[in-house]
N, C-alpha and C positions, 0 to 999 in steps of 0.2 A: 343600790348595793350589789356586788359582784360575787358569786360563789365560784371559787377557783376548783378546777377537776383535774387530777392526773390521770394516767392510765389505770393506776390502781383504782382510784376512785370510781372510774367508769364501771370498771368490771365488778366493785361491791357495791354499786348501787342498786338498790332494789324497791319492789313494791311491798308494802306493809301487807302482812298475810290476813290480819284481822283487825277489825276495830277495836279500839281501846274503849270500855265505858268510862273509865277514869279520866282519859283525856277529853272525851266528848262532854262530859260532867264540867270539867274546867272550863273549856271553850266556850260552852253554851253560856255560863256565869259570865265570862268576859264579853260575850256579845249582849247579853241582857243589860249590863251595865253601861256598856259603851255604845251599843248600837251606831248610827240607826240602822234598823232592821229593815232587811230588802222585805219586798211584799211576801215573798214565799215565807219569811219567818214571821210575818206580823201576826198571823193567829196563834201561833206558838206563843210569842212574847205576850199577848194578850191574856193568854191561859194560864201561862207561868205567873205573870204578875198577880193576877188576881188570887192565885192559890198560894203564894209564897208566903208563910207565916210569919217569917222574919229574915233578915239578912244573914247567911250563912257564914260561920267562922271562917272557914277556909278560904272566904273570899278575899279576906286581908293579905293572902299571898297571892291571889292572882290578880286582883283589879286595882292595883295601887296606882296605875296609869295605863293609858291606851297603847302605850309604845315599850313597856318595860319588860324585862323577862317574866317568865313563869318557872318556877321550880321543876326541875326534871322530874321529882318523885310524883309530881301533879300531872304530867303528860308522858307517861311511858311510850317507849317507842315499839314495845312488843306487847301487843294486847292480849289479855287472856279472856276467856269466854263470859266471865261475869263481873260484876263490880266487886263481890264480895273475894273473889279470888284476887282481885288486884288491890284491895283494901289489906287483904293478909300480907300480900308481897311488900305493901308500903310499910306496914307495921313492922315487918321483919328487917327493912332497910337499915344497913350497919350505921352507927353513929356518926362515923368519918364520912360516909356518903352524904348523910343529911347534913352535918357542917360545911362539907365543901361546897354543896349545891346552894345552901343559903348565904355563905360567905360570898358566892358569885353575885347572887340577887342582891344582897346589901349592898355592893358597890354600885349599882344602879338606882336604888331607892331605899326608904326607910322601912324596916320590917317591924311589926308589933313586938312588943317587949317579950311576950311569950315564945316568939321565934326562938329565942336562946335556949328554952327549956326543951324546944324539939330539937335542935341542934345537939343539946347534952343527951339525948336520947331518953328523955322523961317521958314514962310509958302512958301516965295521966294525960301529957298533953297530945300524944300521939292518938291515943284513944279519944279525945275530943274532936281532933282534925278529922278522924276516920267517921265519927258518929255525925258531924257535919256535913261530910260529903254524902254520906248514905241518906240522910234526911232530904239534902236538896236533889239529889238525883232522882228519890222516888217523885217528886214533882216535875221536875224539868226534864228529865231523859228517860226514865224507865216507860212511862207510858208511850213513848215515840220510837223505843228501841228497834222495834222490828222495822219500821220504816227507814230508819237510820241505818240500818244493817242492811237493807236492800239497796239503798244509795250506794253505800261503800262496795258492796259486791259487782253491782252493775259497773260502777265507775272502774273498779280492779278488772273486769272482764274487758271493758274496753281499752285501757292502758295495755293489757296483756297482747291485744291484738295489734295495737300500735307499736309495741316492742317487736313483735313477731314481724310485722309487714314494713317497718320503716327504721327499725333500731332505735337506740336510745336517744339520738339526735331528735327524731320525730316526738319521741316521748316527752322530752324534756322543753321542746318548744310549743308545746300546747297545752301545758298545765294550768295557765292562766293568761289573760290578755296582757297582765303587767311584766310577764316573764317571758325572756326573749333568750335563745340560746345561741351563743356566738362562740363557738369552740376555742379554747376549752373552758369557757366562762358561762355562766348562766345570771344573766343580768336582770334584776328585778327593779321596778320603778316602785319605789317605797312612798307611801302616803305622807310620810314625814319629810321627805325631801332629802333625808340622811344619805351619804354617799361614803361607804366603807367597803373594804376587801374581807372576805371570809375565805380561808384556805382549808380544805378538807383534809389535806395532809395524808392521803392514803386510807382515810376512814370511810370512805364511800357515803351516801347519802340513803335514808329512808324515805320514800315518798309515801305520803298518806293522805288519803281523800277525807275531807270534813264537811260538815254542814254548817258549822256555826261560823268560824272563822279561820283565817289563814294565820300560820305561826312560822316566820323566817328563822332557822338557826342562827344563833349568835354567840352561844357559850364555847370558847375555844377548847374546855377540857372535856366536853361530851363524848362518851364512848364512840357514839354513832349518831350523828346528827340526824333529826326528822324534819322534814319540810312538809308541813300541812298546808294543803292547798284547797279551797273552797270548790265544792260542786254545786252544781245548778239546783238540786233538788231539795224540798223542804221535809220537816219532820210532820208525818201524818199520825194523828192520834187514835186512840182507841175506838172512836166512832167510824173512823175511815178504814181502820183494820178490821171492824167486824160488824158494823152496822149495815143498815139498808143502803147505804151510798156506795158500799165497797163494789165496784166493777169487778173484781178478782173472783168474788162469790157468785156473781151473776153469771160469769165465764165457766167457773170450774164447779160450783157448789160450795157451800159454807165449810163441810169438812174437808175437802179437798185444797180449798183456799188456806184454810188454817194450817194444814199439813205443809203447804208451801212455804208459808211464812215461818213455821218452825224450823223447817230444813235450811233457812237462810242462816241460821247459825251453826250448822254443820254438826249432824247428830248422828247416833246409833239409832237402830230401829226401836231399841227398849226406851232411851231418850225420847224419842219422837212419840211413842206411844203415851209415855207418861204426860208430856207437856202439851199434848194435843187431846189428852182425855180419851184414848181410843184402846181397844185391845191391841196386842201385837200382832195378831193377825190382821185387822183391819188397818192399821198402821202400815204394815208390810204392803198390803194391797193396794192402798193409795200410792204410796212410794213407787210401786211397780207401774201403775198407770202414768204416772208423771213423769217416769224414766223413759217409758216408750214414747211419750209425746216430745221427749228432747229437753225437759225442763229440769231434770235431776240426773245427777250422775251418782253410782253406788260402787264404792269399792269395798271388796270382802277381804277380812284377814282372819282366818280360821272360821270360827261360827258367827264371828261379828261382821255386820254390815254398817258401814257409815254413809251417810247420804249428804249431798252437798248441793247447791244450785249450779247448773250449767250457765254460760254466757245468755243463752235465751230465758232461761229461768229469772235470773237475775234482771235482765231487762224487764220482763214482763211484770215482776214484782215491783220494780222501780215505777214504771209506768201506771200502774194500779193504785200504788201509794200517791204519785202525784195528781191522780184524777180523784181519789178519794178525799185529798185535803182540799182541792178545788170546790168538791160538791160540800164538803162540811163547813166550807166558808161563805158559801152562796146565800 
């Protein structure tokens, strides 16, 4: 496959600002069904397979074939903070957008009969889809979200440095071993052996790191296509995040490690206190210590302080998640 860039496309190409819980949920099911899972995902696969009560209804829109398009409304290019926010956005999708999206997918594969109700804006069908996504997410993604977020932010920090030091060419040429930048074309060696050209036409490209699967844009009508590329890390579960194997807790202490993990989502001091189960004063104190260590950045607007990870903080959280996963599987 060849993705063709114009100068406008290069100017508009950007890194995804935040991970999408909904896209991660969709691609995790895709990986679970089509595998084979690499070693870094094997513990996740075994755990989820053992815990999954039934095949999720929304999977009929995602996993009809290993090389078929996934509906856009199940892989949003602009991630929101929580799955509930993204499901609310999905439920509010205009009927025409649903219809256009599903018509494109239907040109490539057969859809279930109830997809017509979804395309017609049937609220009952939409509610069943969102409930199915929610139930699967609770088993397959929610327990691992902190480590998935850590992988996302660490990769984003690395790509930002690439962009700063080597420009867009270095960034595009290093996304994946199967991807090569031959200006003005990004060549992708597809496992299917397919050979076709995709012209961005001035829309630019969103580059989004993902843990579970790569996804190459193919819909010519997409407002701004998103290229999901796989990163090397795997999802670490609750035992790795908070148990005795957590190397981050050994280094920082359990409370401060928990604070750093919460800050990976980008939070205010009040949100940090609530999610970490601390007083506001204690949350602020921990954030200050982490900021002085170069792990956290704080931006103030009026009386509100918002905390986020620095590149160093992201990489520390990433390596801790990987070490914890290895310990949990040993």
